[in-house]
C-alpha positions in Angstrom: 64.1 -81.6 105.7 61.8 -81.7 108.7 61.6 -78.3 110.1 60.5 -77.1 113.5 57.3 -75.8 112.0 57.4 -77.1 108.4 55.5 -76.1 105.4 52.3 -77.9 104.6 52.8 -81.5 103.4 53.1 -82.0 99.7 50.1 -83.6 98.1 52.0 -85.2 95.3 55.5 -86.2 96.3 57.3 -88.1 93.6 60.3 -90.4 94.1 63.6 -89.7 92.6 63.7 -90.7 88.9 59.9 -90.4 88.5 58.7 -88.9 85.2 57.1 -85.9 86.9 59.2 -82.7 86.7 60.7 -81.4 89.9 59.1 -78.6 91.9 60.9 -75.5 90.6 61.3 -71.9 91.9 59.9 -70.2 88.8 57.0 -69.3 91.0 53.5 -68.2 90.5 54.0 -64.6 89.2 55.9 -65.6 86.0 55.7 -69.3 85.4 58.5 -69.6 82.9 60.6 -72.8 83.0 64.1 -71.3 83.1 65.7 -74.7 83.6 64.2 -76.0 80.4 65.3 -73.0 78.5 68.9 -73.4 79.8 69.0 -77.2 79.1 67.7 -77.0 75.5 70.4 -77.9 72.9 69.4 -75.0 70.8 70.8 -72.6 73.4 69.4 -69.3 74.6 69.4 -67.5 71.2 71.7 -65.5 69.0 72.4 -62.0 67.8 73.1 -60.9 64.2 76.7 -61.3 63.1 76.9 -57.5 62.7 76.5 -57.3 66.5 79.3 -59.7 67.3 82.0 -58.0 69.4 79.8 -55.1 70.4 80.2 -54.0 74.0 77.5 -54.3 76.7 78.0 -52.8 80.1 77.2 -55.1 83.0 77.1 -53.2 86.2 77.7 -55.4 89.3 79.9 -58.5 89.6 77.6 -60.6 91.7 75.9 -63.7 90.6 73.3 -61.9 88.4 76.0 -59.9 86.7 78.3 -62.9 86.1 75.5 -65.0 84.7 74.4 -62.2 82.4 78.0 -61.5 81.3 78.7 -65.2 80.7 75.7 -65.8 78.5 76.2 -62.5 76.5 79.8 -63.5 75.9 78.7 -66.9 74.6 76.4 -65.1 72.1 79.3 -63.2 70.7 78.8 -59.9 72.5 81.5 -58.3 74.6 80.3 -57.7 78.2 82.2 -55.1 80.2 81.8 -55.9 83.9 82.0 -53.1 86.5 82.4 -54.1 90.1 82.9 -51.7 93.1 84.1 -54.3 95.6 84.9 -57.9 94.6 83.5 -60.6 92.3 80.6 -62.3 94.2 78.3 -59.7 95.5 76.2 -61.2 98.3 77.7 -64.6 97.5 80.5 -63.6 99.8 82.7 -66.2 101.4 85.2 -65.0 104.0 88.1 -66.8 105.7 89.7 -66.3 109.1 93.1 -64.8 109.2 95.7 -67.2 110.4 93.3 -70.2 110.3 93.2 -73.1 107.9 91.8 -71.9 104.5 89.1 -74.6 104.5 87.4 -72.7 107.4 85.0 -70.3 105.7 82.2 -68.0 106.7 79.2 -67.4 104.3 78.5 -63.8 105.0 75.7 -63.7 102.5 73.9 -66.6 100.7 74.7 -69.8 102.4 71.8 -72.3 101.8 70.0 -73.1 98.6 66.8 -75.2 98.0 66.5 -77.9 95.3 63.7 -75.9 93.8 66.4 -73.4 92.6 66.8 -75.3 89.3 68.3 -72.5 87.2 70.9 -71.9 89.9 71.6 -75.6 89.9 72.4 -75.4 86.2 75.3 -73.1 86.9 76.4 -75.0 90.0 76.7 -78.0 87.8 78.2 -76.1 84.8 81.1 -74.9 87.0 81.7 -78.3 88.6 80.8 -77.3 92.2 79.5 -79.7 94.8 76.9 -79.2 97.4 76.3 -80.7 100.8 73.3 -80.7 103.2 73.0 -77.6 105.3 72.4 -78.0 109.1 69.1 -76.2 109.5 66.9 -76.7 112.5 65.9 -80.4 112.8 67.3 -81.2 109.3 68.7 -84.7 108.8 72.2 -83.2 108.5 71.8 -81.5 112.0 72.8 -83.8 114.9 70.4 -82.0 117.3 68.4 -78.8 117.8 67.7 -76.8 120.9 64.7 -74.4 120.9 65.0 -71.9 123.7 62.0 -69.7 124.3 61.3 -67.6 127.4 64.1 -69.2 129.4 63.0 -72.8 128.7 65.2 -74.9 126.4 63.9 -78.0 124.6 66.3 -80.5 123.1 65.3 -82.4 120.0 66.5 -84.6 117.2 63.1 -84.7 115.5 59.9 -82.7 115.7 58.4 -85.4 117.8 60.9 -84.7 120.6 59.5 -81.2 121.1 56.5 -80.4 123.3 53.0 -80.8 121.8 52.5 -77.1 121.4 55.0 -77.0 118.5 53.0 -79.7 116.6 49.9 -77.6 117.3 51.6 -74.6 115.8 52.7 -76.6 112.8 49.2 -77.8 112.2 47.9 -74.2 112.5 50.4 -73.0 109.9 49.4 -75.9 107.5 45.7 -75.0 108.0 46.3 -71.3 107.5 48.1 -71.9 104.2 45.5 -74.3 102.9 42.4 -72.3 103.9 43.9 -68.8 103.2 46.0 -69.4 100.2 45.0 -72.6 98.3 48.4 -74.1 99.1 48.0 -77.6 97.8 46.4 -76.4 94.5 49.1 -73.8 93.8 51.9 -76.2 94.6 50.4 -78.9 92.5 50.1 -76.4 89.5 53.8 -75.4 90.0 55.0 -79.0 90.2 53.1 -80.0 87.1 53.8 -76.7 85.3 50.1 -76.1 84.8 50.4 -72.4 83.8 46.7 -71.8 83.2 45.7 -73.2 86.6 48.5 -71.4 88.4 47.6 -68.0 86.8 44.0 -68.5 87.6 44.6 -69.2 91.3 47.5 -66.7 91.8 45.7 -63.8 90.1 42.8 -64.2 92.5 45.2 -64.4 95.5 47.2 -61.3 94.4 44.1 -59.2 94.2 42.9 -60.4 97.6 46.2 -60.4 99.5 48.4 -57.6 98.1 47.4 -55.3 101.0 47.8 -58.0 103.7 50.8 -58.3 106.0 52.2 -61.7 107.0 51.0 -61.1 110.5 47.5 -60.1 109.4 47.3 -63.2 107.3 48.0 -65.3 110.4 45.5 -63.3 112.5 42.8 -63.8 109.9 43.0 -67.6 110.3 40.9 -69.2 113.0 43.7 -71.8 113.3 45.9 -69.0 114.6 43.4 -67.4 117.0 45.9 -67.9 119.9 48.4 -65.1 120.4 50.7 -67.6 122.1 50.7 -69.8 119.0 51.5 -66.8 116.7 54.3 -65.8 119.1 55.9 -69.2 119.0 55.5 -69.4 115.2 57.2 -66.0 114.9 60.1 -67.0 117.1 60.6 -70.5 115.7 59.1 -70.2 112.2 59.4 -72.8 109.6 62.4 -74.3 107.9 65.2 -72.0 108.8 64.1 -70.3 112.0 62.1 -67.5 113.3 60.2 -65.3 110.9 58.6 -62.6 113.1 61.0 -60.1 111.5 59.0 -60.7 108.3 55.6 -60.1 110.0 55.2 -56.5 108.6 56.0 -57.6 105.0 53.5 -58.6 102.4 52.2 -62.1 102.8 52.7 -62.6 99.0 56.4 -62.6 99.7 56.0 -65.5 102.2 53.7 -67.5 99.9 56.2 -67.4 97.1 58.7 -69.0 99.4 56.5 -71.8 100.7 54.8 -72.6 97.4 58.1 -73.4 95.8 59.6 -75.2 98.8 62.3 -72.6 99.0 62.6 -73.0 102.7 63.1 -76.8 102.5 66.0 -79.3 102.2 68.8 -76.7 101.9 72.3 -77.4 100.6 75.4 -75.3 100.9 78.1 -75.1 98.2 81.2 -77.0 99.4 84.1 -74.6 99.8 81.9 -71.5 99.7 79.2 -69.9 97.5 81.5 -67.2 96.2 83.2 -69.8 94.1 80.2 -69.8 91.7 80.6 -66.2 90.4 84.3 -66.6 90.5 84.2 -69.7 88.3 81.9 -68.0 85.9 84.4 -65.2 85.7 87.2 -67.7 84.9 85.3 -70.2 82.8 86.1 -70.6 79.1 83.0 -72.1 77.5 83.5 -75.0 75.1 81.0 -73.4 72.6 81.4 -69.8 71.8 80.2 -67.5 69.1 82.7 -65.1 67.6 85.3 -65.4 70.3 88.4 -67.7 70.0 88.5 -70.9 72.0 89.7 -70.3 75.5 88.1 -66.9 75.9 86.7 -66.1 79.4 85.3 -63.1 81.0 88.6 -62.7 82.8 90.6 -62.7 79.6 88.2 -60.2 78.0 88.9 -57.9 80.9 92.7 -58.4 81.2 92.2 -60.0 84.5 90.1 -57.4 86.4 86.7 -55.9 86.1 86.2 -52.2 85.6 85.9 -50.2 88.9 82.8 -48.8 90.5 80.3 -46.9 88.3 79.9 -43.3 89.5 77.6 -41.9 86.7 75.0 -43.2 84.3 73.4 -41.1 81.5 71.7 -41.4 78.1 72.8 -39.8 74.9 71.4 -39.9 71.3 72.5 -42.8 69.2 72.9 -42.8 65.4 69.9 -45.2 64.9 67.5 -42.7 66.5 67.5 -44.4 69.9 69.9 -43.8 72.8 73.2 -45.0 74.0 74.4 -45.2 77.6 77.6 -43.5 78.7 79.1 -45.0 81.9 81.6 -43.2 84.0 83.6 -45.2 86.5 85.7 -44.4 89.6 88.8 -43.8 87.5 87.0 -41.0 85.6 86.9 -43.0 82.4 83.7 -42.8 80.3 82.7 -45.5 77.9 79.5 -45.4 75.9 77.4 -48.6 75.3 74.5 -49.4 73.0 73.1 -51.4 76.0 73.7 -52.0 79.7 72.6 -54.4 82.3 72.3 -53.1 85.9 72.5 -55.9 88.4 73.5 -54.0 91.6 71.0 -53.2 94.3 68.6 -50.7 92.9 69.0 -48.2 95.7 72.5 -47.4 94.4 70.7 -45.6 91.5 69.3 -43.2 94.1 72.3 -42.7 96.4 75.7 -43.9 95.1 75.5 -43.3 91.3 74.8 -40.0 89.7 71.9 -40.9 87.3 70.2 -39.3 84.4 66.5 -39.3 85.1 66.0 -40.4 81.5 67.4 -43.8 82.3 64.1 -45.1 83.4 60.4 -44.2 82.9 59.1 -42.2 85.9 56.9 -45.1 87.2 60.0 -47.3 87.4 61.9 -44.7 89.4 58.9 -44.7 91.8 59.2 -48.5 92.1 63.0 -48.2 92.8 62.3 -45.6 95.5 59.7 -47.7 97.1 61.8 -50.8 97.3 62.0 -52.1 100.9 65.2 -53.8 102.0 65.7 -56.1 105.0 68.6 -55.7 107.3 70.7 -58.7 108.1 73.7 -59.5 110.4 76.0 -62.5 110.9 78.9 -63.3 113.1 81.2 -66.3 112.7 84.1 -67.7 114.8 86.5 -70.5 114.0 86.8 -73.3 116.6 89.3 -76.1 117.2 86.9 -78.9 116.5 83.1 -79.8 116.5 83.0 -79.9 120.2 79.2 -79.7 120.2 79.1 -83.4 119.4 80.8 -84.3 122.7 78.3 -86.3 124.9 76.8 -84.2 127.5 77.2 -85.3 131.1 74.7 -84.6 133.9 75.4 -83.4 137.5 76.1 -87.0 138.5 78.8 -87.3 135.8 76.9 -89.8 133.7 76.0 -89.3 130.0 72.6 -87.8 129.4 72.3 -89.0 125.8 72.4 -85.5 124.5 75.0 -83.5 122.5 77.0 -80.9 124.5 75.6 -78.2 122.2 73.1 -78.0 119.3 71.9 -75.9 116.5 70.0 -73.3 118.5 66.8 -71.3 117.9 66.2 -68.7 120.6 64.4 -65.5 121.5 67.6 -64.2 122.9 69.9 -61.8 121.1 71.6 -64.6 119.0 68.3 -65.8 117.5 69.9 -68.5 115.3 73.2 -70.3 116.0 74.5 -72.8 113.3 77.2 -75.4 113.7 79.3 -76.0 110.6 81.7 -79.0 110.4 84.6 -80.2 108.2 84.8 -83.6 109.8 85.5 -85.1 113.2 88.4 -83.5 115.2 89.0 -81.0 112.4 88.7 -77.2 112.9 85.1 -76.1 112.5 83.0 -72.9 112.3 80.2 -71.5 114.4 77.7 -69.0 113.0 77.0 -67.6 116.5 74.2 -65.4 115.3 72.2 -64.8 112.1 69.5 -62.1 112.5 67.3 -59.9 110.4 65.6 -56.4 110.6 65.2 -55.1 114.1 67.3 -57.9 115.5 70.1 -57.0 113.1 69.8 -53.3 114.0 70.6 -54.1 117.6 74.0 -55.3 116.5 74.8 -52.4 114.2 76.6 -50.1 116.7 78.8 -52.9 118.1 82.2 -54.0 116.9 82.9 -57.6 116.1 84.5 -58.1 119.5 81.6 -56.5 121.3 79.1 -58.6 119.3 81.0 -61.7 120.3 80.8 -61.0 124.0 77.0 -60.4 123.8 76.6 -63.7 121.9 78.7 -65.7 124.3 76.7 -64.3 127.2 73.4 -65.4 125.5 74.7 -68.9 124.8 75.9 -69.3 128.4 72.3 -68.8 129.6 71.3 -71.7 127.4 74.3 -73.9 127.9 75.7 -73.0 131.3 78.2 -75.9 131.4 79.7 -75.1 128.0 82.8 -72.9 127.6 82.6 -71.9 124.0 85.4 -69.3 124.3 88.0 -71.9 125.1 87.4 -73.6 121.7 87.7 -70.3 119.6 91.0 -70.3 117.6 90.7 -67.0 115.8 89.1 -63.6 115.5 85.4 -63.3 114.7 84.2 -62.1 111.3 81.0 -60.2 111.0 78.7 -58.3 108.5 75.7 -56.0 108.8 74.5 -55.7 105.2 72.6 -52.5 105.8 76.0 -50.9 106.7 77.7 -52.1 103.5 78.0 -49.0 101.2 77.5 -50.9 98.0 74.5 -52.8 99.3 72.7 -50.7 102.0 70.6 -53.8 102.9 70.5 -57.5 102.6 67.6 -58.2 100.2 64.3 -56.8 99.1 61.1 -57.7 100.9 57.9 -56.1 99.6 55.6 -54.3 102.0 51.8 -54.6 101.6 50.7 -52.7 98.4 54.1 -53.1 96.7 53.0 -55.7 94.1 52.6 -53.1 91.4 56.1 -51.7 92.0 57.6 -55.1 91.8 55.8 -55.9 88.6 57.2 -52.8 87.0 60.8 -53.8 87.9 60.5 -57.4 87.0 58.9 -56.8 83.6 61.3 -54.1 82.6 63.3 -56.5 80.4 60.4 -56.5 77.8 60.9 -53.1 76.3 58.9 -53.0 73.1 56.2 -51.0 74.8 58.6 -48.4 76.2 59.4 -45.2 74.4 62.5 -45.6 72.2 64.5 -43.2 74.4 63.9 -45.4 77.5 65.2 -48.6 76.1 68.6 -50.4 76.3 69.1 -50.4 80.1 68.0 -53.7 81.6 67.5 -54.2 85.4 68.4 -57.5 87.0 69.4 -58.9 90.3 67.4 -60.7 93.1 65.8 -57.5 94.3 64.2 -57.1 90.8 62.9 -60.7 91.0 59.8 -62.1 92.7 62.0 -64.2 95.0 64.4 -61.7 96.6 66.9 -63.1 99.0 67.3 -66.2 96.9 70.1 -66.7 94.4 67.6 -68.2 92.0 66.0 -64.8 91.6 69.4 -63.3 90.6 69.9 -66.0 88.0 66.4 -65.7 86.5 66.5 -61.9 86.2 69.9 -62.2 84.6 68.5 -64.5 82.0 65.6 -62.1 81.4 68.2 -59.3 80.8 70.1 -61.6 78.4 66.9 -62.1 76.4 66.3 -58.3 76.5 69.8 -57.5 75.3 69.6 -60.1 72.5 66.2 -58.7 71.4 67.6 -55.1 71.6 70.3 -56.1 69.1 67.9 -57.7 66.7 68.6 -61.2 67.8 66.2 -64.1 68.4 65.8 -67.4 70.1 65.4 -70.7 68.3 61.7 -71.4 67.6 62.1 -74.7 69.4 63.3 -73.0 72.5 61.5 -69.7 73.1 62.8 -67.4 75.9 60.9 -65.5 78.6 60.2 -62.5 76.4 58.9 -64.7 73.5 56.2 -66.1 75.7 55.6 -63.0 77.8 52.1 -62.2 76.6 50.9 -65.6 77.6 52.3 -65.6 81.1 52.9 -62.0 82.1 52.3 -61.2 85.8 48.8 -60.2 86.6 48.2 -56.4 86.4 46.3 -54.9 89.3 44.2 -51.7 88.6 45.8 -48.4 89.7 42.5 -46.4 89.9 
C-alpha cells in the first residue's frame, strides 16, 4: 500500500516466491518465529497421558481465548471457556437490522497486515478469505480526500497531493532512520537475525523508553517545523492521523513500523468475528485423547460458561495451588490451571480477585496498563454512490469521484467506504476515532453522532447528499464504554516498558514461587503489539506452552516453543534502581 505519509522504504524488498522469509510481526522484543512453530509437522507439543481430559479454565472467548482453547483441546486437555458477552471479543462483526446480511460493520478489528503471520495461520486453518482494505491511498481505494483546515485535496496517489505531504513523508523517513536505526532493525526482523535485532533493540529501549512519540518527532531536525508535525499528526502514516498517539511511548510506534503492521492491510471477507466462531466450531482432524469430531462447541454442550465473577487460589494436593472460578450463575469449579485472556483491567474492577493470583509486581503492571479509547459509527447505504462521477458547476464531469475515503481534522477524522460490488448495498464507516476524539462522541447517541458526522461531511462535500442513500439505522461503539472491555487496546506510556515486560513474560513461571503459578495471562494487551490480532494469537500460544509445561509436558526437540528458547531471546531487562 502507498500511504499518505508511508513508513520508510524497505531496503530489501523480495518478490513473491523468493527464498527470503517474509517480514513477520514477531517484533523486536521477543523474536520468536511463531509461524514456524505453528507450521512444524511435530506440532506444538504434548502433555503426559495422565493429564489427558483434565480441565483448564480459559477466561474470555475472544481470539486469544479461542486460539488457546483450540490448541489445548488438540493436546488432549479439556478447556472450559468462560465468556461474558459473545464469542469474538474485539473481533466483533455487527449487522444492520432489516438490511441484507452481507452488510457488516467491523466494530473492532477490521484490517490486518501480512506481517501477522501467526494470525494468517488460523485464517487459513479455518478456510476464511481476505480482501484488500480501502485505507488512504491504498490500491484498493478508488480515491482519497485529505481535508485539513478547511482545504480539501483530492488524490489517487501520493503524487496528487501538494508537495508539503511528500516533505512530511521524507521527514518521517529521516526521523525513523536517524533516531531509531529503522533499516537495520527491519533487515534483522526480515532475516530473523536474532542476535543483531537484540543488540540494536536493547540499545533503543534503554534510550527511548522515557520518550513520547511527539518528543521523538521534536528531537529530529527533520521535524523542526511545527506545521509539518501538525500535518503528520493529522494525516499520519498508513491508516490515518496518529496525533492521538503522540503522548504514548515511541517504542509502541516503532514496533508497528518496524514490522510493517501499518501497511498493505486486508480485511476478512464476511467479517472478522468468523475467525473465533470457526475455531469454536472446528473439529480438528488430528486430536489427542478426544474422539474424532470433537470441537470446543461439543465439549461445552453448545455454549461457553457465563461471565467470571470471582477468581481465587486454594491449596492443591501436589503442594502447589489450584484456581477456583466462580461464574455469574454462582457455580464454582476448581482448575489446576487457568488462562486469563480478557482485558487485564477486569481483574481490578469486574472480577473479585484473590491478591495471591499474581505476584505484587504483576499487579502493579496491571494497574499501570494504559488503554486507548476508540469509537466507530457505520451506516448501510443503497449502493457505492461515491464512485459516481463528480460534475462541476457547468454540469461537466470533473474526472473525480463524487466522494472519497476521507482523512480530516473535523470531527469524523477518518471515513471509510466499504463495497460489496457495483450497484449492491454498501457500508460507510462514517467515523473512526481514538482517545480524545473518541471521548467527544461518548455522551452522544447513535442518532446524534450521525447528525454531527453528516454535518462534517457536508462541509467537505457540499454537493453530496449522503442521507438520501442511507437505508438503515446506524450502529456504533465506544469501547471505553463497553463494561467487559473498558477501552479499546493497550498503549504504553513512557516508562511503561518494565510493566509490559512483566505481563508478557508471565507465561514462563519456573522462577515464580510455587503458590503463584498456574494462572497464565494472554490477550493483545499482554503482548508487545496491542491493538493487533497478531498479539492476541502470540500470547495465546505462549499461554499454551505455559499450560503444557505446567502439566509436565514438552515440545518436540525439533520444534522448540517460546518457553524453551526463552533464555536466549528474553526481552531486555531495564534496571529498576
